[in-house]
C-alpha positions as semicolon CSV with decimal commas, in nm:
position;residue;x (nm);y (nm);z (nm)
1;X;12,352;10,015;6,885
2;X;12,215;9,909;6,565
3;X;12,493;9,849;6,276
4;X;12,520;10,125;6,062
5;X;12,361;10,071;5,685
6;X;12,601;10,027;5,401
7;X;12,662;10,262;5,223
8;X;12,589;10,133;4,849
9;X;12,236;10,020;4,986
10;X;12,203;10,366;5,129
11;X;12,297;10,492;4,745
12;X;12,080;10,257;4,637
13;X;11,752;10,405;4,821
14;X;11,855;10,699;4,720
15;X;11,882;10,630;4,295
16;X;11,532;10,422;4,373
17;X;11,347;10,699;4,480
18;X;11,229;11,048;4,276
19;X;11,224;11,352;4,535
20;X;10,932;11,504;4,374
21;X;10,722;11,206;4,483
22;X;10,851;11,209;4,795
23;X;10,801;11,544;4,859
24;X;10,508;11,559;4,667
25;X;10,308;11,280;4,938
26;X;10,361;11,623;5,168
27;X;10,348;11,929;4,948
28;X;10,127;11,967;4,680
29;X;10,419;12,080;4,398
30;X;10,374;12,274;4,109
31;X;10,638;12,250;3,793
32;X;10,760;12,589;3,700
33;X;11,043;12,569;3,424
34;X;11,219;12,302;3,496
35;X;11,192;12,250;3,876
36;X;10,865;12,178;4,128
37;X;10,734;12,438;4,329
38;X;10,498;12,450;4,633
39;X;10,480;12,562;5,014
40;X;10,692;12,597;5,236
41;X;10,639;12,262;5,533
42;X;10,921;12,369;5,740
43;X;10,756;12,764;5,756
44;X;10,409;12,928;5,722
45;X;10,385;13,099;5,358
46;X;10,148;13,250;5,147
47;X;10,386;13,254;4,829
48;X;10,565;12,929;4,732
49;X;10,921;12,987;4,792
50;X;10,982;12,546;4,828
51;X;11,147;12,447;4,540
52;X;11,220;12,061;4,449
53;X;11,498;12,010;4,164
54;X;11,453;11,637;3,964
55;X;11,782;11,703;3,772
56;X;11,998;11,777;4,166
57;X;11,723;11,554;4,296
58;X;11,750;11,825;4,584
59;X;11,486;12,022;4,804
60;X;11,558;12,419;4,893
61;X;11,341;12,693;5,012
62;X;11,419;13,071;4,976
63;X;11,227;13,153;5,266
64;X;11,405;13,027;5,523
65;X;11,720;12,827;5,380
66;X;11,588;12,461;5,471
67;X;11,751;12,201;5,224
68;X;11,908;11,866;5,143
69;X;11,765;11,545;4,960
70;X;11,521;11,279;4,957
71;X;11,644;11,128;5,292
72;X;11,722;11,452;5,502
73;X;11,349;11,588;5,341
74;X;11,192;11,291;5,575
75;X;11,488;11,365;5,857
76;X;11,308;11,693;5,955
77;X;10,978;11,625;5,835
78;X;10,932;11,352;6,009
79;X;11,159;11,412;6,298
80;X;11,348;11,027;6,262
81;X;11,732;10,969;6,235
82;X;11,945;10,881;5,929
83;X;11,869;10,481;5,944
84;X;11,537;10,541;6,014
85;X;11,458;10,744;5,737
86;X;11,637;10,556;5,444
87;X;11,450;10,227;5,606
88;X;11,130;10,437;5,526
89;X;11,211;10,540;5,191
90;X;11,289;10,192;5,154
91;X;10,988;10,067;5,192
92;X;10,845;10,248;4,894
93;X;11,099;10,021;4,701
94;X;11,194;9,649;4,653
95;X;11,556;9,713;4,858
96;X;11,504;9,538;5,152
97;X;11,785;9,614;5,438
98;X;11,893;9,405;5,701
99;X;11,706;9,437;6,023
100;X;11,951;9,470;6,245
101;X;12,035;9,821;6,108
102;X;11,788;10,001;6,306
103;X;11,982;10,297;6,469
104;X;11,964;10,380;6,866
105;X;12,122;10,558;7,048
106;X;12,299;10,449;7,337
107;X;12,213;10,698;7,612
108;X;11,955;10,628;7,912
109;X;11,627;10,843;7,742
110;X;11,696;10,686;7,417
111;X;11,692;10,354;7,573
112;X;11,384;10,469;7,801
113;X;11,199;10,544;7,536
114;X;11,244;10,208;7,328
115;X;11,065;10,039;7,625
116;X;10,825;10,260;7,656
117;X;10,692;10,225;7,276
118;X;10,760;9,860;7,269
119;X;10,539;9,822;7,620
120;X;10,247;10,040;7,455
121;X;10,272;9,847;7,124
122;X;10,241;9,499;7,378
123;X;9,952;9,660;7,610
124;X;9,727;9,745;7,289
125;X;9,785;9,400;7,139
126;X;9,666;9,251;7,472
127;X;9,336;9,495;7,542
128;X;9,280;9,403;7,155
129;X;9,278;9,044;7,243
130;X;9,031;9,144;7,563
131;X;8,789;9,280;7,338
132;X;8,749;9,053;7,078
133;X;8,865;8,723;7,237
134;X;8,763;8,684;7,588
135;X;8,443;8,640;7,804
136;X;8,578;8,918;8,026
137;X;8,592;9,188;7,735
138;X;8,229;9,060;7,616
139;X;8,005;9,301;7,724
140;X;8,258;9,587;7,578
141;X;8,231;9,439;7,249
142;X;7,842;9,437;7,237
143;X;7,865;9,849;7,380
144;X;8,052;9,881;7,054
145;X;7,872;9,676;6,802
146;X;7,518;9,796;6,925
147;X;7,669;10,141;6,835
148;X;7,721;10,033;6,528
149;X;8,086;9,920;6,485
150;X;8,155;9,671;6,333
151;X;8,419;9,420;6,356
152;X;8,650;9,539;6,040
153;X;8,645;9,882;6,221
154;X;8,709;9,749;6,594
155;X;8,981;9,589;6,427
156;X;9,111;9,880;6,168
157;X;9,146;10,155;6,480
158;X;9,290;9,885;6,718
159;X;9,009;9,900;6,981
160;X;8,991;9,763;7,278
161;X;8,913;9,731;7,650
162;X;9,089;9,762;7,974
163;X;8,885;9,511;8,255
164;X;8,785;9,632;8,588
165;X;9,054;9,566;8,803
166;X;9,326;9,699;8,968
167;X;9,630;9,561;8,852
168;X;9,574;9,309;8,511
169;X;9,824;9,511;8,288
170;X;10,081;9,565;8,544
171;X;10,078;9,141;8,617
172;X;10,134;9,118;8,261
173;X;10,443;9,410;8,238
174;X;10,616;9,268;8,572
175;X;10,567;8,931;8,444
176;X;10,785;9,021;8,066
177;X;11,035;9,237;8,265
178;X;10,902;9,584;8,229
179;X;11,090;9,796;8,447
180;X;10,752;9,982;8,667
181;X;10,923;10,297;8,719
182;X;10,988;10,338;8,319
183;X;10,578;10,178;8,278
184;X;10,494;10,478;8,549
185;X;10,661;10,735;8,315
186;X;10,497;10,602;7,972
187;X;10,138;10,616;8,200
188;X;10,035;10,282;8,130
189;X;10,083;10,212;8,534
190;X;10,045;10,430;8,843
191;X;10,185;10,410;9,155
192;X;10,024;10,429;9,542
193;X;10,191;10,701;9,755
194;X;10,062;10,454;10,031
195;X;10,228;10,153;9,995
196;X;10,453;10,258;9,665
197;X;10,246;9,986;9,488
198;X;10,196;9,953;9,101
199;X;9,819;9,918;8,967
200;X;9,672;9,977;8,625
201;X;9,581;10,390;8,480
202;X;9,326;10,245;8,255
203;X;9,042;10,010;8,426
204;X;8,721;9,912;8,290
205;X;8,730;10,199;8,009
206;X;8,702;10,129;7,634
207;X;9,027;10,176;7,488
208;X;9,213;10,400;7,177
209;X;9,566;10,356;7,116
210;X;9,687;10,683;6,961
211;X;9,969;10,667;6,716
212;X;10,239;10,923;6,687
213;X;10,287;11,098;6,318
214;X;10,554;10,770;6,315
215;X;10,264;10,481;6,318
216;X;10,437;10,409;6,654
217;X;10,194;10,372;6,998
218;X;10,258;10,650;7,231
219;X;9,923;10,684;7,450
220;X;9,617;10,588;7,492
221;X;9,215;10,731;7,543
222;X;8,989;10,526;7,787
223;X;8,573;10,566;7,755
224;X;8,471;10,504;8,062
225;X;8,169;10,261;8,034
226;X;7,855;10,363;8,199
227;X;7,840;10,632;8,507
228;X;8,138;10,792;8,598
229;X;8,357;11,081;8,538
230;X;8,591;11,174;8,366
231;X;8,413;11,027;8,031
232;X;8,749;11,027;7,877
233;X;9,088;10,917;8,023
234;X;9,420;10,996;7,855
235;X;9,744;10,937;7,881
236;X;9,994;11,178;8,081
237;X;10,267;11,385;7,880
238;X;10,613;11,201;7,821
239;X;10,922;11,133;7,661
240;X;10,698;10,985;7,377
241;X;10,324;11,139;7,405
242;X;10,313;11,497;7,381
243;X;9,898;11,543;7,344
244;X;9,947;11,886;7,166
245;X;10,138;11,804;6,886
246;X;9,925;11,490;6,780
247;X;9,608;11,454;6,566
248;X;9,403;11,128;6,661
249;X;9,420;10,896;6,308
250;X;9,685;11,119;6,104
251;X;9,895;10,860;6,050
252;X;9,642;10,636;5,915
253;X;9,453;10,950;5,773
254;X;9,770;11,116;5,610
255;X;9,752;10,952;5,256
256;X;9,362;10,962;5,134
257;X;9,477;11,337;5,303
258;X;9,724;11,410;5,092
259;X;9,587;11,271;4,779
260;X;9,241;11,527;4,836
261;X;9,463;11,781;4,935
262;X;9,170;11,801;5,260
263;X;9,166;11,725;5,597
264;X;8,805;11,652;5,782
265;X;8,921;11,838;6,179
266;X;8,687;11,656;6,445
267;X;8,651;11,694;6,808
268;X;8,666;11,345;6,939
269;X;8,722;10,928;6,859
270;X;8,427;10,841;6,793
271;X;8,331;11,129;6,524
272;X;8,673;10,976;6,355
273;X;8,549;10,567;6,362
274;X;8,187;10,687;6,248
275;X;8,312;10,953;6,017
276;X;8,526;10,658;5,857
277;X;8,198;10,398;5,828
278;X;8,068;10,665;5,655
279;X;8,321;10,662;5,372
280;X;8,535;10,973;5,539
281;X;8,889;10,866;5,551
282;X;9,009;11,238;5,561
283;X;8,913;11,296;5,944
284;X;9,158;11,364;6,211
285;X;9,083;11,460;6,584
286;X;9,217;11,684;6,848
287;X;9,210;11,519;7,204
288;X;8,983;11,705;7,431
289;X;9,190;11,994;7,365
290;X;9,229;12,364;7,197
291;X;9,339;12,306;6,815
292;X;9,707;12,409;6,881
293;X;9,946;12,558;6,649
294;X;10,169;12,276;6,648
295;X;9,906;12,087;6,544
296;X;9,804;12,295;6,269
297;X;10,148;12,279;6,121
298;X;10,144;11,916;6,104
299;X;9,793;11,952;5,896
300;X;10,027;12,210;5,668
301;X;10,270;11,928;5,580
302;X;9,954;11,778;5,389
303;X;9,693;11,983;5,296
304;X;9,582;12,307;5,185
305;X;9,220;12,289;5,295
306;X;8,985;12,195;5,634
307;X;8,632;12,145;5,692
308;X;8,634;12,183;6,048
309;X;8,324;11,949;6,172
310;X;8,313;12,016;6,585
311;X;7,935;11,950;6,753
312;X;7,691;12,144;6,770
313;X;7,674;12,243;7,109
314;X;7,802;12,604;7,245
315;X;8,127;12,487;7,312
316;X;8,154;12,292;7,037
317;X;8,087;12,657;6,803
318;X;8,314;12,841;7,025
319;X;8,610;12,574;6,992
320;X;8,543;12,587;6,597
321;X;8,567;12,984;6,624
322;X;8,920;12,938;6,824
323;X;9,055;12,643;6,550
324;X;8,900;12,894;6,248
325;X;9,236;13,190;6,445
326;X;9,487;12,889;6,444
327;X;9,437;12,753;6,106
328;X;9,387;13,123;5,943
329;X;9,778;13,181;6,092
330;X;9,892;12,924;5,898
331;X;9,629;13,001;5,550
332;X;9,448;12,705;5,516
333;X;9,121;12,776;5,296
334;X;8,865;12,719;5,551
335;X;8,480;12,560;5,581
336;X;8,274;12,465;5,854
337;X;8,020;12,151;5,871
338;X;7,756;12,275;6,063
339;X;7,600;12,044;6,311
340;X;7,177;12,034;6,334
341;X;7,154;12,141;6,701
342;X;7,235;11,885;6,998
343;X;7,428;11,646;6,793
344;X;7,771;11,535;6,732
345;X;7,904;11,429;6,426
346;X;7,862;11,043;6,588
347;X;7,504;11,070;6,672
348;X;7,459;11,205;6,352
349;X;7,599;10,953;6,174
350;X;7,402;10,688;6,350
351;X;7,078;10,838;6,340
352;X;7,044;11,008;5,946
353;X;7,304;10,741;5,799
354;X;7,627;10,763;5,638
355;X;7,501;10,949;5,301
356;X;7,293;11,213;5,460
357;X;7,592;11,283;5,693
358;X;7,823;11,331;5,325
359;X;7,487;11,499;5,108
360;X;7,402;11,742;5,360
361;X;7,703;11,811;5,642
362;X;8,063;11,738;5,489
363;X;7,926;11,826;5,112
364;X;7,712;12,153;5,267
365;X;7,980;12,320;5,465
366;X;7,978;12,681;5,461
367;X;8,235;12,954;5,393
368;X;8,469;13,031;5,757
369;X;8,328;13,407;5,673
370;X;7,937;13,246;5,639
371;X;8,009;13,093;5,964
372;X;8,174;13,413;6,103
373;X;7,905;13,607;6,031
374;X;7,637;13,371;6,230
375;X;7,927;13,315;6,495
376;X;7,926;13,696;6,545
377;X;7,530;13,730;6,531
378;X;7,402;13,512;6,746
379;X;7,277;13,610;7,050
380;X;7,292;14,030;6,949
381;X;6,979;14,201;6,918
382;X;7,064;14,344;6,604
383;X;6,747;14,594;6,602
384;X;6,941;14,797;6,849
385;X;7,155;15,054;6,698
386;X;7,458;15,039;6,937
387;X;7,447;14,655;6,884
388;X;7,412;14,661;6,527
389;X;7,714;14,898;6,449
390;X;7,938;14,674;6,675
391;X;7,849;14,341;6,464
392;X;7,924;14,572;6,138
393;X;8,238;14,678;6,287
394;X;8,365;14,326;6,387
395;X;8,266;14,195;6,048
396;X;8,473;14,460;5,865
397;X;8,714;14,345;6,102
398;X;8,687;13,979;5,913
399;X;8,678;14,073;5,632
400;X;9,000;14,206;5,645
401;X;9,122;13,899;5,741
402;X;9,029;13,803;5,370
403;X;9,323;13,695;5,138
404;X;9,140;13,741;4,799
405;X;8,946;14,103;4,674
406;X;8,677;13,932;4,493
407;X;8,552;13,734;4,831
408;X;8,641;14,114;5,062
409;X;8,413;14,284;4,780
410;X;8,105;14,007;4,746
411;X;8,092;14,041;5,177
412;X;8,099;14,430;5,193
413;X;7,834;14,412;4,885
414;X;7,667;14,128;5,131
415;X;7,638;14,391;5,433
416;X;7,585;14,708;5,255
417;X;7,223;14,523;5,125
418;X;7,186;14,356;5,498
419;X;7,175;14,711;5,667
420;X;7,109;14,944;5,363
421;X;7,421;15,091;5,373
422;X;7,598;15,265;5,098
423;X;7,856;15,049;4,965
424;X;8,080;15,384;4,924
425;X;8,082;15,434;5,309
426;X;8,123;15,042;5,399
427;X;8,449;15,079;5,217
428;X;8,557;15,394;5,334
429;X;8,512;15,255;5,731
430;X;8,677;14,932;5,555
431;X;8,994;15,091;5,505
432;X;9,110;15,190;5,824
433;X;9,051;14,735;5,893
434;X;9,219;14,647;5,585
435;X;9,537;14,866;5,645
436;X;9,563;14,699;6,014
437;X;9,574;14,324;5,843
438;X;9,793;14,412;5,588
439;X;10,072;14,566;5,761
440;X;10,017;14,261;6,042
441;X;10,064;13,987;5,742
442;X;10,296;14,217;5,573
443;X;10,534;14,164;5,882
444;X;10,604;13,799;5,784
445;X;10,666;13,841;5,446
446;X;10,909;14,129;5,505
447;X;11,106;13,909;5,644
448;X;11,067;13,606;5,425
449;X;11,149;13,844;5,150
450;X;11,472;13,955;5,282
451;X;11,622;13,604;5,294
452;X;11,500;13,540;4,975
453;X;11,673;13,848;4,819
454;X;11,965;13,828;5,013
455;X;12,188;13,648;4,758
456;X;12,071;13,854;4,439
457;X;12,030;14,202;4,564
458;X;12,312;14,214;4,836
459;X;12,666;14,326;4,635
460;X;12,920;14,141;4,868
461;X;13,246;14,162;4,821
462;X;13,452;13,987;4,541
463;X;13,638;13,686;4,797
464;X;13,256;13,573;4,927
465;X;13,156;13,598;4,580
466;X;13,431;13,389;4,430
467;X;13,387;13,155;4,696
468;X;13,034;13,075;4,643
469;X;13,097;13,066;4,281
470;X;13,385;12,864;4,314
471;X;13,188;12,617;4,550
472;X;12,891;12,546;4,334
473;X;13,110;12,452;4,025
474;X;13,336;12,257;4,277
475;X;13,005;12,088;4,387
476;X;12,914;12,008;4,010
477;X;13,289;11,903;3,842
478;X;13,541;11,705;4,066
479;X;13,765;11,788;3,846
480;X;13,715;12,186;3,939
481;X;13,787;12,086;4,301
482;X;14,050;11,940;4,231
483;X;14,198;12,218;4,000
484;X;14,144;12,438;4,305
485;X;14,240;12,198;4,530
486;X;14,634;12,194;4,349
487;X;14,585;12,603;4,287
488;X;14,488;12,714;4,611
489;X;14,693;12,612;4,942
490;X;14,444;12,755;5,227
491;X;14,061;12,675;5,296
492;X;13,784;12,921;5,235
493;X;13,760;13,250;5,491
494;X;13,360;13,136;5,494
495;X;13,357;12,881;5,800
496;X;13,049;12,653;5,634
497;X;13,257;12,635;5,319
498;X;13,599;12,517;5,434
499;X;13,416;12,225;5,580
500;X;13,185;12,142;5,307
501;X;13,524;12,176;5,077
502;X;13,698;11,949;5,355
503;X;13,391;11,686;5,276
504;X;13,402;11,740;4,929
505;X;13,743;11,620;4,874
506;X;13,757;11,335;5,106
507;X;13,389;11,241;4,845
508;X;13,566;11,269;4,558
509;X;13,905;11,061;4,693
510;X;13,655;10,775;4,751
511;X;13,565;10,740;4,354
512;X;13,275;10,911;4,387
513;X;13,121;11,111;4,060
514;X;12,941;11,470;4,104
515;X;12,619;11,363;4,241
516;X;12,490;11,669;4,465
517;X;12,204;11,436;4,622
518;X;12,467;11,175;4,711
519;X;12,691;11,372;4,822
520;X;12,464;11,544;5,084
521;X;12,491;11,165;5,268
522;X;12,848;11,256;5,388
523;X;12,744;11,649;5,516
524;X;12,702;11,571;5,912
525;X;12,477;11,879;5,984
526;X;12,178;12,042;5,909
527;X;12,294;12,364;5,878
528;X;12,568;12,233;5,597
529;X;12,291;12,079;5,416
530;X;12,126;12,400;5,458
531;X;12,444;12,610;5,290
532;X;12,538;12,371;5,013
533;X;12,121;12,349;4,873
534;X;12,135;12,697;4,860
535;X;12,439;12,713;4,675
536;X;12,355;12,466;4,397
537;X;12,083;12,728;4,338
538;X;12,336;12,998;4,224
539;X;12,305;13,094;3,867
540;X;12,636;12,944;3,722
541;X;12,774;12,851;3,409
542;X;12,749;12,444;3,307
543;X;13,112;12,492;3,289
544;X;13,452;12,705;3,462
545;X;13,681;12,886;3,175
546;X;14,025;12,928;3,228
547;X;13,959;13,269;3,322
548;X;13,725;13,237;3,515
549;X;13,930;13,082;3,763
550;X;14,210;13,240;3,737
551;X;13,964;13,509;3,834
552;X;13,798;13,433;4,159
553;X;14,103;13,244;4,258
554;X;14,320;13,610;4,214
555;X;14,005;13,774;4,384
556;X;14,115;13,501;4,719
557;X;14,439;13,560;4,697
558;X;14,392;13,939;4,685
559;X;14,157;13,925;4,993
560;X;14,498;13,704;5,171
561;X;14,685;13,927;5,081
562;X;14,498;14,249;5,165
563;X;14,459;14,091;5,523
564;X;14,825;14,024;5,539
565;X;14,937;14,406;5,484
566;X;14,646;14,495;5,751
567;X;14,846;14,262;6,019
568;X;15,144;14,444;5,861
569;X;15,023;14,798;5,887
570;X;14,973;14,764;6,253
571;X;15,328;14,627;6,299
572;X;15,454;14,944;6,090
573;X;15,250;15,184;6,351
574;X;15,366;15,011;6,638
575;X;15,800;15,034;6,490
576;X;15,739;15,398;6,419
577;X;15,581;15,476;6,801
578;X;15,891;15,244;6,892
579;X;16,157;15,480;6,707
580;X;16,255;15,131;6,537
581;X;16,268;15,293;6,114
582;X;16,516;15,065;6,004
583;X;16,188;14,773;6,131
584;X;15,928;15,015;5,988
585;X;16,175;15,032;5,671
586;X;16,145;14,666;5,611
587;X;15,800;14,636;5,655
588;X;15,665;14,920;5,422
589;X;15,893;14,744;5,207
590;X;15,664;14,439;5,204
591;X;15,364;14,599;5,230
592;X;15,456;14,724;4,877
593;X;15,573;14,424;4,762
594;X;15,238;14,274;4,835
595;X;15,053;14,539;4,723
596;X;15,205;14,526;4,385
597;X;15,176;14,139;4,378
598;X;14,787;14,182;4,401
599;X;14,623;14,117;4,034
600;X;14,365;14,341;3,831
601;X;14,061;14,111;3,910
602;X;13,710;14,240;3,654
């Protein structure tokens, strides 16, 4: 296990980064008052409910409840552990952390995954070396150069070649001591059922390394050189590689994507490489499968606009239509780049050049609705009235999905003019589809509103409200925390609040001053981070008066006494049933004393 990063270094890293800058790399933010707001990267939404506080150096989503500081933000979004997140943030500063502080949990799976990642990195370098430095790789190198891929691009994309050999990789892996059963699980080698020997998965293929979203090599895709099938062979799914969750080149392109708030979505590796050569550095690709919801959510962490640039054949057009449905659910602004018939982006760039690709394809992208109109009319005989009315019905359903009224009005008028239908009649027919779309879209909005309004519209019991407000003040002031500890002996009734208070007392005992972002590093779970981020967003006065403190403590003490009264009322009924009237009289006297000792709270 890696050594623990010293607390003073963790704190130095936390203080050296601004959470607004960190979050802005993933989420476009706009300043509103003292805080910044944007669309939450942890759940789909159309109205910004994700808040970032530069003053407190924390984030909180009023929709899904996610919350924390800069370190926990990276942990949750990138899927990293605490040590890895601190290391990632440290790279943004001039702080050097000890190299032995990488946190790896010593369990079989983690160890196995570490071996897989290390082996993939080694094999990537091996394949690349074979391509650029050996006689055996000369044919593959010339093939790439003849296709217009330069040596600089070969280096940038870390391209390689697998030799026409059954065991070249197997031997070098064995020589370096990598366990073959783990290499088989990783997809680097295949085990023969006939004799049990291992052999290379990739042979006589160009190799495209595939990174995960943290930049580590987790798989390969091999393109056959010459005739044969399959044209592309991908690594199998493994504990480190889930094809439906990754996008080719996302790790390398994400900074450009965030800066431009745009991603170009392509189908193939060669398309992305050619687009890069054409100066389009925000291109990513799916890997031989339809776009998944997981991939769309990954894109949503970086951009709001997608330009789909798929092949121009019927399979590519159908894939585009499927992708638009997935992207619409995540609330993207979608455009479609239309390729001439028979060409894919790679072929177009090689035939017509980078400049024409940018001006005639990317910049000439059409709106989603324009694409839908073309898609739904393709192959239809619109002179046939039945077919024509079916097409109009399909278009009304698509227009109903548009969020902007001005867009809806524009396309309704376009349909009206094209088919000589009264706009009044068309709008009346459109109404039923619009209502259906609204009912569907309102489901998630209602759920979000319920979560968002839970603290503002629900009348909470006095002791619950007192616990919330006391905890908020305790987080803001060590003096208040000390007063509560001295004047209230128990823990809060809310288990999460009690657990937070225990950590807070320990935090202050170590001599720390009130600092919400720093304190969050002391919390052991995502659940407690979310609770704290919610509590600190409550509206409270800068200072807690003695009167307010007394009222809150009285509310807690009153609730304690109410609980004791309920217990004694049960004992009283039992004594009366048993005919023990002396005991019943004693209990009744105790209940009276408890009731008379309860304080009036405003």
